[in-house]
SEMI-106610 format. One line per 8 residues: number of its first residue (from 1); for each residue x, y, z of N, C-alpha, C. Coordinates in steps of 0.05 Angstrom, whole numbers. Atoms other than C-alpha are relative to their C-alpha. Example, Ala and Ser with C-alpha at 12.3 -4.5 7.8 and 13.67 -1.06 7.14 Angstrom:
REM SEMI-106610
1 = 18/-24/0/246/-90/156/18/24/0  -16/-24/-1/273/-21/143/-15/22/14 .
***
This chain:
REM SEMI-106610
1 = 28/-10/3/138/-653/11/-6/20/23  5/-19/-22/137/-618/81/13/25/-7  -10/-25/7/184/-567/54/-16/15/-22  18/-13/18/138/-552/-4/-24/12/15  22/-11/-14/82/-540/45/9/24/15  -12/-24/-13/127/-493/86/4/22/-19  -6/-21/20/147/-457/23/-28/12/-8  27/-11/6/71/-450/5/-11/17/22 .
9 = 8/-16/-24/56/-425/76/13/26/1  -16/-24/1/111/-374/68/-10/20/-19  12/-18/20/81/-346/5/-28/10/9  25/-9/-11/13/-345/39/4/23/21  -6/-20/-20/44/-307/95/6/27/-13  -7/-24/13/72/-256/46/-26/13/-8  25/-11/9/3/-245/17/-17/13/24  15/-9/-23/-28/-238/86/13/26/12 .
17 = -14/-21/-8/26/-189/104/-6/25/-18  7/-21/19/11/-148/41/-29/11/9  26/-9/-8/-63/-145/65/1/16/28  -3/-16/-23/-38/-123/133/9/27/-4  -8/-25/6/-3/-65/102/-24/19/-8  24/-15/7/-68/-40/71/-17/4/23  14/-5/-24/-102/-51/138/13/21/18  -12/-20/-16/-50/-11/173/-5/28/-9 .
25 = 7/-27/10/-62/48/126/-28/8/7  28/-6/-6/-136/43/138/-2/8/30  2/-5/-26/-127/38/213/13/28/8  -13/-27/-7/-79/99/214/-18/23/-9  18/-21/10/-127/141/172/-26/5/19  22/-3/-18/-184/126/219/6/7/29  -9/-7/-28/-144/137/283/6/30/2  -8/-28/-1/-130/210/265/-21/15/18 .
33 = 19/-16/-16/-161/260/313/-10/24/-15  11/-20/17/-199/298/260/-29/-11/-6  29/10/4/-274/295/239/0/-23/-21  3/24/15/-298/232/205/3/7/-31  -1/-9/29/-306/271/140/28/4/-11  -29/-2/8/-230/280/138/12/-27/2  -12/23/-3/-211/212/164/-5/-21/-22  7/19/21/-247/171/110/17/6/-25 .
41 = -16/-2/24/-213/205/50/31/-5/6  -27/3/-9/-146/205/88/6/-32/-1  -4/29/1/-153/128/98/0/-11/-26  1/8/29/-175/117/26/27/9/-14  -25/-10/12/-117/159/3/24/-14/7  -23/14/-9/-67/123/44/2/-27/-13  2/26/13/-90/56/19/7/2/-30  -6/-5/28/-87/84/-52/29/3/-7 .
49 = -27/-3/3/-16/105/-44/15/-26/1  -12/27/-3/5/36/-18/-6/-17/-25  7/16/23/-33/1/-74/14/9/-25  -13/-10/24/-5/46/-128/31/-7/-1  -29/5/-1/69/37/-104/3/-31/-6  -5/28/5/59/-40/-102/-8/-8/-28  8/6/25/23/-43/-169/21/9/-21  -19/-9/19/76/-2/-204/27/-14/4 .
57 = -27/12/-4/137/-34/-173/1/-28/11  -2/26/-15/122/-96/-130/-15/-23/-8  18/23/10/68/-138/-163/18/-23/-14  -19/22/11/101/-205/-179/-4/-4/-31  6/4/31/68/-212/-249/-5/24/-16  12/-23/15/38/-146/-267/11/26/6  -12/-26/-7/84/-91/-243/7/15/-25  -6/-17/23/90/-34/-291/31/4/-4 .
65 = -29/-4/-1/163/-21/-272/11/-21/21  -8/20/-20/184/-87/-239/30/3/12  -25/-4/-13/243/-81/-191/10/-27/12  -13/26/-9/290/-139/-174/25/5/15  -25/-3/-16/351/-151/-131/-2/20/23  -2/-19/-21/372/-95/-84/-22/20/-1  23/-19/1/319/-49/-110/-26/-12/11  25/15/-10/264/-100/-92/4/0/30 .
73 = -5/0/-28/295/-102/-22/-6/26/11  6/-29/-9/292/-26/-15/-30/2/-2  28/-1/1/221/-29/-39/-15/-13/23  15/14/-22/198/-80/11/6/12/27  -8/-14/-28/238/-49/69/-18/24/5  15/-26/-4/203/18/55/-30/-4/1  29/4/-1/135/-10/41/-9/-13/26  8/13/-25/130/-57/101/9/18/24 .
81 = -8/-16/-23/169/-8/145/-19/25/5  17/-21/-2/122/50/129/-27/-11/13  25/11/-12/63/4/145/4/-6/29  -5/6/-28/96/-16/210/-2/28/16  2/-27/-12/103/59/228/-29/10/4  29/-7/0/29/73/209/-14/-17/23  13/16/-19/6/14/251/8/6/29  -10/-8/-28/49/36/310/-15/27/8 .
89 = 16/-26/-8/15/106/306/-28/-6/6  30/4/-2/-54/77/298/-5/-17/24  8/18/-22/-51/25/353/21/1/21  -20/0/-18/12/7/390/27/-3/-15  -27/5/15/87/12/370/8/-28/-3  -9/28/1/97/-61/385/-14/-14/-22  13/15/22/43/-81/335/16/8/-26  -15/-7/23/83/-42/281/25/-15/-1 .
97 = -25/15/-3/146/-76/304/-4/-29/-8  7/29/6/113/-145/301/-5/-3/-31  5/2/29/88/-131/230/25/0/-15  -26/-1/14/158/-111/208/17/-23/4  -16/25/-5/191/-171/242/-11/-23/-12  12/21/16/142/-219/211/8/2/-29  -10/-2/25/159/-190/144/28/-8/-2  -30/6/1/234/-195/158/4/-29/0 .
105 = -3/28/-1/228/-268/176/-10/-12/-27  11/8/26/185/-279/114/20/4/-21  -20/-7/23/236/-243/68/24/-18/4  -23/17/-3/293/-284/99/-5/-29/-10  6/26/9/258/-349/84/-5/-1/-30  2/-1/29/239/-326/13/29/2/-14  -26/0/10/312/-311/2/13/-28/1  -12/24/-5/334/-378/31/-12/-22/-19 .
113 = 13/19/17/282/-416/-11/-2/7/-29  1/-8/28/291/-379/-76/-26/11/-9  27/-10/6/221/-346/-72/1/29/-8  -2/-27/9/247/-278/-94/11/0/-28  -9/-2/27/262/-256/-165/24/16/-1  -27/-13/3/333/-239/-181/-3/20/-24  0/-19/21/350/-181/-228/2/-14/-27  -2/12/26/336/-200/-300/-15/-28/-3 .
121 = 13/26/2/291/-261/-284/-29/6/-2  31/-2/2/218/-272/-299/-12/-11/26  15/9/-22/168/-280/-244/-14/-26/-7  12/26/8/142/-353/-243/-30/3/-3 .
***
C-alpha cells in the first residue's frame, strides 16, 4: 500500500512539473527587458508553444500524435530541458537545473514503476 501511495505521489509530481514548465515560460516572457506591451504576448506565446507541443505529442490520453519509447524520452528531455533553460534565464540557473533534476528523478521512478507507456501500448 505504501508503494501505491509513492507511485501516486510520483504521478502528482509529474503533473506539478508540467505546470512548472508553463510557469517557466511565463516567467521568462515577463523577465525580458522590453516594454510590457511586448512581454505579455511573448509570455503568452511561449506558453502556447509548450501547450501545443504537449497536446500534440505528450498528453497521456489525448495526444494527436502520441509518442512512446525513445521518442517519448526525447520529447520529455527537450520539453523539460527547454523549461529549465527558460527558468534559468528568468530567475537563476540553479532553479532551472533543479527543475530538470526533479524531472529526471521523476522520470527514473516512472520507468522503474512502469508508469510510462511503451511503444504500441495504450495509455491507462
